[in-house]
N, CA, C and O atoms as a printed pandas DataFrame, in Angstrom:
     atom_number atom_name residue_name chain_id  residue_number  x_coord  y_coord  z_coord
0              1         N          MET        A               1  -13.498   17.367   13.396
1              2        CA          MET        A               1  -13.821   16.115   13.538
2              3         C          MET        A               1  -13.211   15.823   15.000
3              4         O          MET        A               1  -12.098   16.250   15.308
4              5         N          THR        A               2  -13.828   15.239   15.681
5              6        CA          THR        A               2  -13.677   15.098   16.965
6              7         C          THR        A               2  -12.753   14.244   17.077
7              8         O          THR        A               2  -12.311   13.734   16.048
8              9         N          GLU        A               3  -12.228   13.873   18.360
9             10        CA          GLU        A               3  -11.293   12.793   18.845
10            11         C          GLU        A               3  -11.995   11.482   18.831
11            12         O          GLU        A               3  -11.348   10.494   18.482
12            13         N          ASN        A               4  -13.224   11.359   19.164
13            14        CA          ASN        A               4  -14.123   10.167   19.264
14            15         C          ASN        A               4  -14.533    9.656   17.350
15            16         O          ASN        A               4  -14.607    8.567   16.781
16            17         N          GLN        A               5  -14.680   10.850   16.975
17            18        CA          GLN        A               5  -14.894   10.369   15.561
18            19         C          GLN        A               5  -13.802    9.941   14.766
19            20         O          GLN        A               5  -13.974    9.214   13.787
20            21         N          GLN        A               6  -12.333   10.477   15.241
21            22        CA          GLN        A               6  -11.265    9.874   14.710
22            23         C          GLN        A               6  -11.329    8.276   15.061
23            24         O          GLN        A               6  -11.382    7.424   14.175
24            25         N          ASP        A               7  -11.317    8.002   16.321
25            26        CA          ASP        A               7  -11.366    6.843   16.326
26            27         C          ASP        A               7  -12.152    5.750   15.871
27            28         O          ASP        A               7  -11.838    4.566   15.755
28            29         N          GLU        A               8  -13.270    6.355   15.620
29            30        CA          GLU        A               8  -14.555    5.093   14.964
30            31         C          GLU        A               8  -14.103    4.773   13.721
31            32         O          GLU        A               8  -14.432    3.713   13.187
32            33         N          HIS        A               9  -13.248    5.723   13.097
33            34        CA          HIS        A               9  -13.127    5.377   11.614
34            35         C          HIS        A               9  -11.561    4.865   11.705
35            36         O          HIS        A               9  -11.320    4.123   10.753
36            37         N          PHE        A              10  -10.687    5.006   12.379
37            38        CA          PHE        A              10   -9.452    4.031   12.449
38            39         C          PHE        A              10   -9.319    2.787   11.745
39            40         O          PHE        A              10   -9.821    1.749   12.178
40            41         N          ASP        A              11   -8.729    2.842   10.784
41            42        CA          ASP        A              11   -8.535    1.092    9.960
42            43         C          ASP        A              11   -6.585    1.009   10.400
43            44         O          ASP        A              11   -5.569    1.574    9.993
44            45         N          PRO        A              12   -6.778    0.413   10.988
45            46        CA          PRO        A              12   -5.082   -0.481   11.355
46            47         C          PRO        A              12   -4.570   -1.033    9.980
47            48         O          PRO        A              12   -3.428   -0.950    9.527
48            49         N          VAL        A              13   -5.384   -1.463    9.567
49            50        CA          VAL        A              13   -4.611   -2.191    8.017
50            51         C          VAL        A              13   -4.636   -1.190    6.958
51            52         O          VAL        A              13   -4.007   -1.537    5.959
52            53         N          ALA        A              14   -5.186   -0.049    6.899
53            54        CA          ALA        A              14   -5.346    1.146    5.899
54            55         C          ALA        A              14   -4.112    1.652    6.253
55            56         O          ALA        A              14   -3.280    2.086    5.456
56            57         N          GLU        A              15   -3.965    1.578    7.796
57            58        CA          GLU        A              15   -2.570    2.739    8.150
58            59         C          GLU        A              15   -1.260    1.921    7.847
59            60         O          GLU        A              15   -0.208    2.430    7.459
60            61         N          HIS        A              16   -1.482    0.509    8.091
61            62        CA          HIS        A              16    0.244   -0.282    7.673
62            63         C          HIS        A              16   -0.460   -1.685    6.509
63            64         O          HIS        A              16   -0.545   -2.899    6.693
64            65         N          PRO        A              17   -0.830   -0.868    5.411
65            66        CA          PRO        A              17   -0.853   -1.399    4.092
66            67         C          PRO        A              17    0.486   -2.161    3.748
67            68         O          PRO        A              17    0.585   -2.554    2.586
68            69         N          GLU        A              18    1.376   -2.381    4.489
69            70        CA          GLU        A              18    2.283   -3.476    4.205
70            71         C          GLU        A              18    1.979   -5.055    5.341
71            72         O          GLU        A              18    2.825   -5.917    5.579
72            73         N          VAL        A              19    0.964   -5.033    5.708
73            74        CA          VAL        A              19    0.492   -6.250    6.921
74            75         C          VAL        A              19   -0.516   -6.621    6.042
75            76         O          VAL        A              19   -0.842   -7.788    6.262
76            77         N          ALA        A              20   -1.233   -6.041    5.008
77            78        CA          ALA        A              20   -2.571   -6.255    4.348
78            79         C          ALA        A              20   -2.527   -7.862    4.043
79            80         O          ALA        A              20   -3.189   -8.731    4.610
80            81         N          GLU        A              21   -1.333   -8.062    2.736
81            82        CA          GLU        A              21   -1.406   -9.415    1.893
82            83         C          GLU        A              21   -0.793  -10.474    3.014
83            84         O          GLU        A              21   -0.882  -11.654    2.675
84            85         N          LEU        A              22   -0.226  -10.230    4.210
85            86        CA          LEU        A              22    0.555  -11.294    4.771
86            87         C          LEU        A              22   -0.353  -12.349    4.921
87            88         O          LEU        A              22   -1.507  -11.935    5.029
88            89         N          GLY        A              23   -0.214  -13.861    4.975
89            90        CA          GLY        A              23   -0.492  -14.846    5.384
90            91         C          GLY        A              23   -0.979  -15.328    6.899
91            92         O          GLY        A              23   -1.142  -14.289    7.539
92            93         N          TYR        A              24   -1.169  -16.061    7.430
93            94        CA          TYR        A              24   -1.947  -16.059    8.822
94            95         C          TYR        A              24   -0.539  -16.177    9.744
95            96         O          TYR        A              24   -0.302  -15.529   10.763
96            97         N          GLU        A              25    0.261  -17.107    9.155
97            98        CA          GLU        A              25    1.454  -17.534   10.015
98            99         C          GLU        A              25    1.985  -16.692   10.305
99           100         O          GLU        A              25    2.366  -16.424   11.444
100          101         N          ASP        A              26    2.178  -15.887    9.030
101          102        CA          ASP        A              26    3.485  -14.397    9.232
102          103         C          ASP        A              26    2.566  -13.415    9.837
103          104         O          ASP        A              26    3.285  -12.532   10.303
104          105         N          ALA        A              27    1.668  -13.215    9.996
105          106        CA          ALA        A              27    0.955  -12.268   10.875
106          107         C          ALA        A              27    0.990  -12.327   12.235
107          108         O          ALA        A              27    1.181  -11.331   12.933
108          109         N          ARG        A              28    0.765  -13.782   12.797
109          110        CA          ARG        A              28    0.931  -14.079   13.722
110          111         C          ARG        A              28    2.140  -13.819   14.583
111          112         O          ARG        A              28    2.268  -13.188   15.632
112          113         N          ASP        A              29    3.207  -14.663   13.643
113          114        CA          ASP        A              29    4.858  -14.370   13.941
114          115         C          ASP        A              29    5.108  -12.871   14.213
115          116         O          ASP        A              29    5.738  -12.476   15.195
116          117         N          GLN        A              30    4.575  -12.071   13.283
117          118        CA          GLN        A              30    4.739  -10.466   13.615
118          119         C          GLN        A              30    4.223   -9.955   14.781
119          120         O          GLN        A              30    4.774   -9.129   15.509
120          121         N          LEU        A              31    2.798  -10.639   14.990
121          122        CA          LEU        A              31    2.080   -9.621   16.231
122          123         C          LEU        A              31    2.979  -10.033   17.476
123          124         O          LEU        A              31    3.297   -9.271   18.389
124          125         N          ALA        A              32    3.395  -11.603   17.331
125          126        CA          ALA        A              32    3.875  -12.040   18.486
126          127         C          ALA        A              32    5.145  -11.234   18.823
127          128         O          ALA        A              32    5.350  -10.910   19.993
128          129         N          GLU        A              33    5.777  -10.987   18.103
129          130        CA          GLU        A              33    7.192  -10.236   18.221
130          131         C          GLU        A              33    6.758   -8.817   18.514
131          132         O          GLU        A              33    7.367   -8.394   19.496
132          133         N          VAL        A              34    5.719   -7.730   17.881
133          134        CA          VAL        A              34    5.410   -6.791   18.443
134          135         C          VAL        A              34    5.045   -6.782   19.913
135          136         O          VAL        A              34    5.435   -5.854   20.621
136          137         N          VAL        A              35    4.382   -7.678   20.360
137          138        CA          VAL        A              35    3.963   -7.961   21.975
138          139         C          VAL        A              35    5.061   -8.157   22.947
139          140         O          VAL        A              35    5.149   -7.774   24.114
140          141         N          LYS        A              36    6.122   -9.042   21.994
141          142        CA          LYS        A              36    7.224   -9.066   22.630
142          143         C          LYS        A              36    8.146   -8.151   22.850
143          144         O          LYS        A              36    8.929   -8.226   23.797
144          145         N          GLN        A              37    8.139   -7.074   21.882
145          146        CA          GLN        A              37    9.017   -5.774   22.072
146          147         C          GLN        A              37    8.146   -4.479   22.821
147          148         O          GLN        A              37    8.650   -3.441   23.250
148          149         N          LEU        A              38    6.741   -4.845   22.843
149          150        CA          LEU        A              38    6.092   -3.747   23.688
150          151         C          LEU        A              38    6.366   -4.111   25.436
151          152         O          LEU        A              38    6.657   -3.231   26.246
152          153         N          GLU        A              39    6.205   -5.561   25.790
153          154        CA          GLU        A              39    6.402   -6.094   26.827
154          155         C          GLU        A              39    8.226   -5.709   27.287
155          156         O          GLU        A              39    8.662   -5.565   28.429
156          157         N          ALA        A              40    8.740   -5.651   26.420
157          158        CA          ALA        A              40   10.024   -5.477   26.953
158          159         C          ALA        A              40   10.456   -4.251   27.490
159          160         O          ALA        A              40   11.477   -4.092   28.159
160          161         N          GLY        A              41    9.130   -2.852   26.970
161          162        CA          GLY        A              41    9.409   -1.678   27.612
162          163         C          GLY        A              41   10.828   -0.802   26.748
163          164         O          GLY        A              41   11.692   -1.177   25.955
164          165         N          GLY        A              42   10.580    0.164   27.227
165          166        CA          GLY        A              42   12.345    0.889   27.154
166          167         C          GLY        A              42   11.865    1.967   25.341
167          168         O          GLY        A              42   12.601    2.813   24.832
168          169         N          LEU        A              43   10.761    1.608   24.907
169          170        CA          LEU        A              43   10.378    2.394   23.764
170          171         C          LEU        A              43    9.750    4.140   24.353
171          172         O          LEU        A              43    9.174    4.456   25.395
172          173         N          SER        A              44   10.150    4.908   23.245
173          174        CA          SER        A              44    9.221    6.252   23.465
174          175         C          SER        A              44    7.938    5.933   23.596
175          176         O          SER        A              44    7.409    4.856   23.319
176          177         N          LEU        A              45    7.299    7.195   24.157
177          178        CA          LEU        A              45    5.888    7.140   23.974
178          179         C          LEU        A              45    5.306    6.668   22.425
179          180         O          LEU        A              45    4.530    5.728   22.249
180          181         N          GLU        A              46    5.828    7.484   21.425
181          182        CA          GLU        A              46    5.203    7.715   20.060
182          183         C          GLU        A              46    5.913    6.348   19.547
183          184         O          GLU        A              46    5.269    5.829   18.635
184          185         N          ASP        A              47    6.935    5.733   19.870
185          186        CA          ASP        A              47    7.310    4.505   19.250
186          187         C          ASP        A              47    6.375    3.190   19.571
187          188         O          ASP        A              47    6.306    2.205   18.837
188          189         N          SER        A              48    5.802    3.333   20.575
189          190        CA          SER        A              48    5.264    2.550   21.140
190          191         C          SER        A              48    3.665    2.607   20.923
191          192         O          SER        A              48    3.033    1.580   21.173
192          193         N          LEU        A              49    2.871    3.936   20.400
193          194        CA          LEU        A              49    2.009    4.093   19.871
194          195         C          LEU        A              49    2.161    2.898   18.455
195          196         O          LEU        A              49    1.607    1.835   18.175
196          197         N          ALA        A              50    3.128    3.680   17.865
197          198        CA          ALA        A              50    3.085    3.218   16.397
198          199         C          ALA        A              50    3.340    1.692   16.329
199          200         O          ALA        A              50    2.766    1.141   15.390
200          201         N          LEU        A              51    4.042    0.946   17.086
201          202        CA          LEU        A              51    4.362   -0.553   17.493
202          203         C          LEU        A              51    2.733   -1.107   17.771
203          204         O          LEU        A              51    2.318   -2.205   17.402
204          205         N          TRP        A              52    1.956   -0.107   18.484
205          206        CA          TRP        A              52    0.564   -0.724   19.164
206          207         C          TRP        A              52   -0.450   -0.759   17.929
207          208         O          TRP        A              52   -1.361   -1.587   17.930
208          209         N          GLU        A              53   -0.310    0.020   17.017
209          210        CA          GLU        A              53   -1.401    0.317   15.806
210          211         C          GLU        A              53   -0.798   -0.682   14.720
211          212         O          GLU        A              53   -1.498   -1.084   13.790
212          213         N          LYS        A              54    0.831   -1.150   14.913
213          214        CA          LYS        A              54    0.841   -2.159   13.882
214          215         C          LYS        A              54    0.170   -3.450   14.308
215          216         O          LYS        A              54   -0.444   -4.239   13.589
216          217         N          GLY        A              55    0.462   -3.535   15.941
217          218        CA          GLY        A              55   -0.112   -4.723   16.106
218          219         C          GLY        A              55   -1.514   -4.784   16.027
219          220         O          GLY        A              55   -1.888   -5.932   15.787
220          221         N          GLU        A              56   -2.524   -3.883   16.153
221          222        CA          GLU        A              56   -3.960   -3.929   15.960
222          223         C          GLU        A              56   -4.312   -4.210   14.197
223          224         O          GLU        A              56   -5.379   -4.741   13.890
224          225         N          ALA        A              57   -3.147   -3.731   12.964
225          226        CA          ALA        A              57   -3.588   -4.314   11.867
226          227         C          ALA        A              57   -3.245   -6.006   12.045
227          228         O          ALA        A              57   -3.990   -6.946   11.769
228          229         N          LEU        A              58   -1.968   -6.037   12.556
229          230        CA          LEU        A              58   -1.689   -7.940   12.507
230          231         C          LEU        A              58   -2.963   -8.753   13.265
231          232         O          LEU        A              58   -3.403   -9.877   13.022
232          233         N          ALA        A              59   -3.340   -7.877   14.158
233          234        CA          ALA        A              59   -4.637   -9.020   14.736
234          235         C          ALA        A              59   -5.699   -8.729   13.800
235          236         O          ALA        A              59   -6.802   -9.276   13.817
236          237         N          ALA        A              60   -5.372   -7.967   13.096
237          238        CA          ALA        A              60   -6.930   -7.503   12.176
238          239         C          ALA        A              60   -7.084   -8.699   11.162
239          240         O          ALA        A              60   -8.043   -9.422   10.889
240          241         N          VAL        A              61   -5.659   -8.636   10.661
241          242        CA          VAL        A              61   -5.206   -9.273    9.488
242          243         C          VAL        A              61   -5.951  -10.742    9.742
243          244         O          VAL        A              61   -6.855  -11.301    9.121
244          245         N          CYS        A              62   -5.180  -11.130   10.924
245          246        CA          CYS        A              62   -5.254  -12.402   11.681
246          247         C          CYS        A              62   -6.761  -12.715   11.812
247          248         O          CYS        A              62   -7.111  -13.642   11.081
248          249         N          GLU        A              63   -7.571  -12.259   12.437
249          250        CA          GLU        A              63   -8.902  -12.531   12.580
250          251         C          GLU        A              63   -9.585  -12.559   11.399
251          252         O          GLU        A              63  -10.614  -13.232   11.331
252          253         N          ARG        A              64   -9.039  -11.708   10.095
253          254        CA          ARG        A              64   -9.345  -11.858    8.672
254          255         C          ARG        A              64   -9.294  -13.364    8.443
255          256         O          ARG        A              64  -10.332  -14.022    8.396
256          257         N          HIS        A              65   -8.130  -13.890    8.307
257          258        CA          HIS        A              65   -7.874  -15.310    8.042
258          259         C          HIS        A              65   -8.614  -16.262    8.931
259          260         O          HIS        A              65   -9.344  -17.053    8.335
260          261         N          LEU        A              66   -8.577  -16.339   10.135
261          262        CA          LEU        A              66   -9.546  -16.886   10.921
262          263         C          LEU        A              66  -10.822  -17.003   10.583
263          264         O          LEU        A              66  -11.252  -18.126   10.316
264          265         N          ALA        A              67  -11.600  -15.969   10.535
265          266        CA          ALA        A              67  -12.981  -15.786    9.979
266          267         C          ALA        A              67  -13.379  -16.424    8.766
267          268         O          ALA        A              67  -14.471  -16.970    8.607
268          269         N          GLY        A              68  -12.358  -16.336    7.806
269          270        CA          GLY        A              68  -12.633  -16.924    6.483
270          271         C          GLY        A              68  -12.216  -18.669    6.548
271          272         O          GLY        A              68  -12.656  -19.396    5.657
272          273         N          ALA        A              69  -11.404  -19.212    7.586
273          274        CA          ALA        A              69  -11.410  -20.345    7.867
274          275         C          ALA        A              69  -12.516  -21.424    8.677
275          276         O          ALA        A              69  -12.721  -22.633    8.569
276          277         N          ARG        A              70  -13.139  -20.279    9.580
277          278        CA          ARG        A              70  -14.112  -20.534   10.013
278          279         C          ARG        A              70  -15.179  -21.015    9.101
279          280         O          ARG        A              70  -15.577  -22.177    9.026
280          281         N          GLU        A              71  -15.617  -19.958    8.389
281          282        CA          GLU        A              71  -16.397  -20.198    6.908
282          283         C          GLU        A              71  -16.453  -21.284    6.385
283          284         O          GLU        A              71  -17.415  -22.050    6.338
284          285         N          ARG        A              72  -15.189  -21.435    5.868
285          286        CA          ARG        A              72  -14.997  -22.736    5.352
286          287         C          ARG        A              72  -15.270  -23.937    5.765
287          288         O          ARG        A              72  -15.725  -24.868    5.101
288          289         N          VAL        A              73  -14.905  -23.904    7.201
289          290        CA          VAL        A              73  -15.120  -25.108    7.847
290          291         C          VAL        A              73  -16.750  -25.282    8.150
291          292         O          VAL        A              73  -17.310  -26.365    7.978
292          293         N          GLU        A              74  -17.548  -23.922    8.689
293          294        CA          GLU        A              74  -18.985  -24.185    8.597
294          295         C          GLU        A              74  -19.532  -25.030    7.194
295          296         O          GLU        A              74  -20.184  -26.074    7.227
296          297         N          ARG        A              75  -19.098  -24.311    5.978
297          298        CA          ARG        A              75  -19.518  -24.747    4.697
298          299         C          ARG        A              75  -19.353  -26.418    4.167
299          300         O          ARG        A              75  -20.015  -27.094    3.380
300          301         N          ALA        A              76  -18.174  -26.700    4.981
301          302        CA          ALA        A              76  -17.754  -28.007    4.415
302          303         C          ALA        A              76  -18.483  -29.099    5.376
303          304         O          ALA        A              76  -18.465  -30.289    5.063
304          305         N          LEU        A              77  -19.229  -28.567    6.757
305          306        CA          LEU        A              77  -19.529  -29.463    7.503
306          307         C          LEU        A              77  -21.210  -29.321    7.272
307          308         O          LEU        A              77  -22.051  -30.156    7.605
308          309         N          ALA        A              78  -21.457  -27.957    6.573
309          310        CA          ALA        A              78  -23.152  -28.441    6.219
310          311         C          ALA        A              78  -23.408  -29.030    4.791
311          312         O          ALA        A              78  -24.512  -29.342    4.342
312          313         N          ALA        A              79  -21.786  -29.163    3.934
313          314        CA          ALA        A              79  -22.219  -29.670    2.615
314          315         C          ALA        A              79  -22.275  -31.496    3.048
315          316         O          ALA        A              79  -23.042  -32.334    2.574
316          317         N          VAL        A              80  -21.098  -31.717    4.173
317          318        CA          VAL        A              80  -21.190  -33.119    4.676
318          319         C          VAL        A              80  -22.870  -33.505    5.490
319          320         O          VAL        A              80  -23.446  -34.591    5.432
320          321         N          GLU        A              81  -23.237  -32.552    6.035
321          322        CA          GLU        A              81  -24.477  -32.719    6.677
322          323         C          GLU        A              81  -25.944  -32.967    5.445
323          324         O          GLU        A              81  -26.970  -33.626    5.612
324          325         N          ASP        A              82  -25.505  -32.164    4.265
325          326        CA          ASP        A              82  -26.525  -32.142    3.358
326          327         C          ASP        A              82  -26.583  -33.907    2.494
327          328         O          ASP        A              82  -27.424  -34.497    1.816
328          329         N          ASP        A              83  -25.324  -34.196    2.954
329          330        CA          ASP        A              83  -24.784  -35.266    1.777
330          331         C          ASP        A              83  -25.460  -36.403    2.683
331          332         O          ASP        A              83  -25.739  -37.440    2.081
332          333         N          ALA        A              84  -25.751  -36.347    4.014
333          334        CA          ALA        A              84  -26.012  -37.548    4.934
334          335         C          ALA        A              84  -27.309  -37.655    5.373
335          336         O          ALA        A              84  -27.635  -38.581    6.117
């Protein structure tokens, strides 16, 4: 498998199953902490990469929650329009 093929199949949430069941607020707060740690610097390359990957997983969890919320809002708006 080439490096590009590996990148195409990288699933950050699968690599960090501990974040998969987090609620939006917890995932967002942990993501903010990851960003803070990365911005502070001072980590080894390996630690920075591991933290970056965890951040990708947290961002994916946040996006999943936001997509679900968008869908619920769209359904609610459609129901209101149907009633009108």
